[in-house]
C-alpha positions as CSV (number, residue, x, y, z in Angstrom):
1,M,98.9,-35.1,-1.6
2,E,97.8,-32.7,0.9
3,P,94.5,-31.4,1.0
4,K,94.7,-27.4,-0.3
5,K,94.0,-25.3,2.7
6,L,91.6,-22.5,1.9
7,S,92.8,-18.8,2.6
8,R,90.7,-16.4,4.4
9,P,90.1,-13.5,2.7
10,V,89.5,-10.6,5.3
11,S,89.1,-7.1,3.7
12,S,90.6,-4.0,5.7
13,D,88.5,-1.1,4.0
14,K,86.8,1.2,5.9
15,A,83.5,-0.1,4.9
16,T,84.5,-3.5,5.7
17,Q,85.7,-3.0,9.4
18,A,82.2,-0.8,9.9
19,M,80.5,-3.6,9.1
20,G,82.9,-5.9,11.5
21,S,82.4,-3.5,14.0
22,L,78.6,-3.1,13.9
23,I,78.3,-6.9,13.7
24,S,80.1,-7.3,16.9
25,E,77.8,-4.8,18.7
26,M,74.7,-6.2,17.6
27,L,75.9,-9.3,19.3
28,M,76.8,-7.4,22.6
29,A,73.1,-5.8,22.1
30,S,71.3,-8.9,22.1
31,M,73.4,-10.2,25.2
32,H,72.8,-6.4,26.8
33,T,69.2,-6.5,26.3
34,H,68.7,-10.7,27.1
35,K,70.5,-9.8,30.2
36,L,68.0,-6.9,31.2
37,H,64.8,-9.5,30.0
38,L,65.4,-11.5,32.8
39,K,65.8,-8.7,35.7
40,V,63.1,-6.2,34.6
41,R,60.5,-5.9,37.3
42,S,57.9,-3.1,38.2
43,T,54.4,-2.2,36.8
44,G,54.5,-3.3,33.3
45,S,57.3,-5.1,33.3
46,Y,56.0,-8.0,31.6
47,A,55.6,-6.2,28.4
48,Q,59.2,-4.6,28.7
49,H,60.0,-8.8,28.8
50,K,58.5,-9.4,26.3
51,A,59.6,-7.0,24.2
52,L,62.9,-7.1,25.3
53,Q,62.8,-10.7,24.4
54,T,61.6,-10.1,20.5
55,F,64.4,-7.8,20.3
56,Y,67.3,-10.3,21.5
57,E,65.9,-13.2,19.3
58,D,65.1,-11.0,16.5
59,I,68.0,-9.2,16.3
60,Q,70.6,-12.1,15.8
61,E,68.7,-13.2,12.9
62,H,69.7,-9.5,11.4
63,L,72.7,-10.2,12.7
64,D,73.3,-13.5,11.0
65,T,71.9,-11.8,7.7
66,L,73.9,-8.6,7.4
67,A,77.3,-10.6,7.9
68,E,76.1,-13.3,5.3
69,Q,74.8,-10.7,2.7
70,Y,77.8,-8.4,3.4
71,Q,80.5,-11.4,3.2
72,G,78.9,-12.2,0.2
73,H,78.7,-9.1,-2.0
74,K,82.2,-8.4,-1.1
75,M,83.6,-12.3,-1.0
76,V,85.5,-11.7,2.1
77,L,84.8,-13.0,5.9
78,L,84.3,-9.8,8.4
79,N,86.6,-9.5,11.5
80,V,84.0,-9.3,14.1
81,G,86.3,-8.2,16.7
82,E,85.6,-5.6,19.5
83,P,82.2,-3.7,20.0
84,V,82.2,0.1,19.3
85,M,80.4,0.8,22.6
86,K,82.3,0.2,25.9
87,N,80.8,-0.3,29.2
88,I,78.0,-0.8,28.7
89,S,75.2,-2.1,31.4
90,L,71.6,-2.0,30.8
91,Q,70.4,-1.2,34.4
92,S,66.9,-0.1,33.3
93,V,64.7,0.6,30.4
94,E,65.7,4.3,30.2
95,N,69.3,2.8,30.1
96,C,68.1,0.6,27.2
97,L,66.4,3.3,25.3
98,E,69.5,5.5,25.2
99,Y,71.4,2.0,23.9
100,L,69.1,1.6,21.2
101,D,68.9,5.2,19.9
102,K,72.8,4.8,19.8
103,L,72.7,1.3,17.8
104,Y,70.2,2.9,15.6
105,T,72.9,5.8,15.2
106,L,75.8,3.2,14.6
107,I,73.8,1.5,11.9
108,S,72.8,4.7,10.2
109,E,76.8,5.4,10.2
110,T,77.5,2.2,8.5
111,Q,74.8,2.0,6.1
112,S,76.0,5.2,4.6
113,M,79.0,3.4,3.5
114,M,77.1,0.8,2.0
115,T,76.6,0.1,-2.3
116,C,74.5,-2.8,-2.0
117,S,70.7,-2.6,-2.1
118,S,70.1,-5.8,-0.3
119,I,72.2,-5.1,2.9
120,I,71.1,-1.3,3.2
121,N,67.5,-3.2,3.4
122,E,68.4,-5.2,5.8
123,M,69.8,-2.3,8.0
124,D,66.9,-0.4,7.9
125,N,64.8,-3.6,8.7
126,T,66.9,-3.7,11.5
127,K,66.6,-0.1,12.3
128,G,62.7,-0.6,12.3
129,L,63.4,-3.4,15.0
130,I,64.8,-1.0,17.0
131,N,62.0,1.5,16.8
132,S,59.4,-0.8,17.1
133,T,61.1,-2.2,20.6
134,K,61.3,1.3,21.7
135,Y,57.8,1.8,21.1
136,K,57.1,-1.0,23.3
137,L,59.3,-0.2,25.7
138,K,57.8,3.2,26.5
139,F,54.5,3.5,25.6
140,L,53.2,-0.6,26.4
141,S,54.8,-0.8,30.1
């Protein structure tokens, strides 16, 4: 007797699609900021280096928590495909600040589609990480 294969329930509703895109963008945000972290140099670069490190490490925990909570709440697996923002190349802290603003907006837009308070709360925590990182990049370097 062959073992029963488990099906992969994937929902195509708008909120689920938006969450999958957001998770993909958050994965890319980790990579983009990590790359910038490796190349910052100037006055205040150590503070920038550390702020970016904290961000790229912590954003991964947030995206993992969001994905797991959403999938458990909806009992579907997310389709984590292409990121929303294309052709991102963070060449400077100023570029990064603009990118973080866009990421914050994307989270807020996706958050407006959510109904589960724990998911909404985790999205607020993620936006808090963005705000803290922006502060550190702008004022502590």
